[in-house]
C-alpha positions, -999 to 999 in steps of 0.1 A, spaced: -459 -85 -110 -442 -118 -106 -476 -135 -112 -479 -119 -146 -444 -130 -157 -449 -166 -145 -483 -168 -162 -468 -154 -194 -440 -180 -193 -466 -208 -185 -487 -197 -216 -457 -195 -239 -447 -231 -230 -483 -243 -232 -483 -230 -268 -449 -246 -277 -459 -279 -260 -491 -280 -280 -472 -271 -312 -450 -302 -307 -481 -323 -298 -499 -311 -330 -469 -317 -353 -456 -350 -340 -485 -371 -352 -482 -354 -386 -446 -366 -387 -458 -400 -377 -483 -400 -406 -455 -390 -431 -433 -418 -417 -460 -444 -420 -467 -432 -456 -430 -432 -464 -429 -469 -456 -454 -476 -483 -430 -462 -510 -405 -482 -529 -368 -484 -520 -347 -462 -519 -373 -435 -513 -386 -454 -482 -353 -455 -465 -343 -419 -474 -376 -405 -462 -376 -426 -431 -342 -414 -420 -351 -378 -426 -384 -381 -408 -368 -398 -378 -343 -370 -375 -371 -343 -377 -392 -362 -352 -363 -366 -328 -354 -329 -329 -391 -319 -325 -396 -343 -296 -364 -337 -276 -357 -300 -284 -392 -286 -284 -419 -309 -271 -403 -324 -240 -387 -292 -228 -419 -273 -233 -439 -299 -213 -415 -297 -184 -413 -259 -184 -450 -256 -188 -455 -278 -157 -428 -260 -137 -445 -226 -143 -480 -241 -137 -468 -254 -103 -453 -220 -95 -486 -204 -104 -503 -228 -80 -479 -217 -52 -487 -181 -60 -525 -187 -61 -532 -216 -38 -569 -208 -37 -573 -221 -73 -568 -257 -62 -601 -254 -43 -621 -243 -73 -641 -270 -92 -631 -257 -126 -595 -262 -117 -602 -298 -107 -616 -304 -141 -588 -286 -158 -562 -307 -139 -581 -338 -151 -576 -327 -187 -540 -319 -179 -536 -355 -167 -552 -367 -200 -528 -345 -219 -498 -361 -201 -513 -396 -209 -515 -384 -246 -479 -371 -244 -466 -404 -230 -485 -424 -256 -469 -402 -283 -436 -409 -267 -442 -446 -269 -452 -443 -306 -421 -420 -312 -398 -448 -298 -415 -474 -320 -412 -452 -351 -375 -445 -343 -370 -483 -347 -392 -483 -379 -417 -504 -359 -448 -492 -377 -479 -503 -358 -505 -478 -368 -522 -467 -400 -520 -431 -412 -558 -430 -408 -555 -439 -371 -528 -412 -367 -550 -385 -383 -577 -393 -357 -551 -395 -329 -538 -361 -340 -572 -346 -329 -570 -358 -293 -547 -328 -284 -572 -305 -302 -600 -317 -280 -580 -313 -248 -569 -278 -258 -605 -267 -265 -616 -281 -231 -588 -265 -211 -591 -231 -228 -628 -229 -222 -624 -240 -186 -597 -214 -179 -616 -186 -196 -651 -193 -184 -642 -208 -150 -673 -212 -128 -695 -197 -155 -689 -227 -176 -722 -245 -183 -714 -282 -184 -743 -292 -206 -734 -267 -233 -698 -277 -228 -704 -314 -233 -726 -308 -263 -700 -284 -277 -672 -311 -272 -694 -337 -289 -701 -314 -318 -664 -306 -321 -655 -343 -322 -681 -350 -349 -668 -321 -370 -632 -333 -366 -642 -368 -377 -662 -355 -407 -632 -334 -416 -609 -364 -415 -633 -385 -436 -637 -357 -462 -599 -353 -464 -595 -390 -469 -619 -389 -498 -602 -359 -513 -568 -376 -510 -582 -408 -527 -593 -386 -556 -561 -365 -556 -532 -387 -544 -507 -359 -548 -526 -334 -526 
């Protein structure tokens, strides 16, 4: 019974962690685009977006990442045989990538808090999809485990990346034609 509770808590914090990781680049995009507006709009929007970003990052995203990790480690203690399974090795590699993504978002967050704008909104729209790709990979690995066919999986990930890039390009065209969209 303990296993079910720990797994439930782990999944809840996976969801909230990803919610933060999905939303933070969106706030970065808004911040970047706010800097292209004239004063005083630029300053007003920037301060509000910094506040929203700070709250999201420190109240939701970081605590969720920490709690998700604690419950994941607890699950590994309860189910030590998992660490010997190949799908778990691959999943853990994706989790490492997720933490790299998280730490890079933290670096960007710190820059944006200083109004140090180093990226374009277009770059951030693409950056925003990295978490999506990691999420797809981890969910398929966890659900399919050893039944996961790597060739189909790689082809599927490639197709997903192409579809995401096409979606970003189509949205960019749409925004150029409809600036207030």
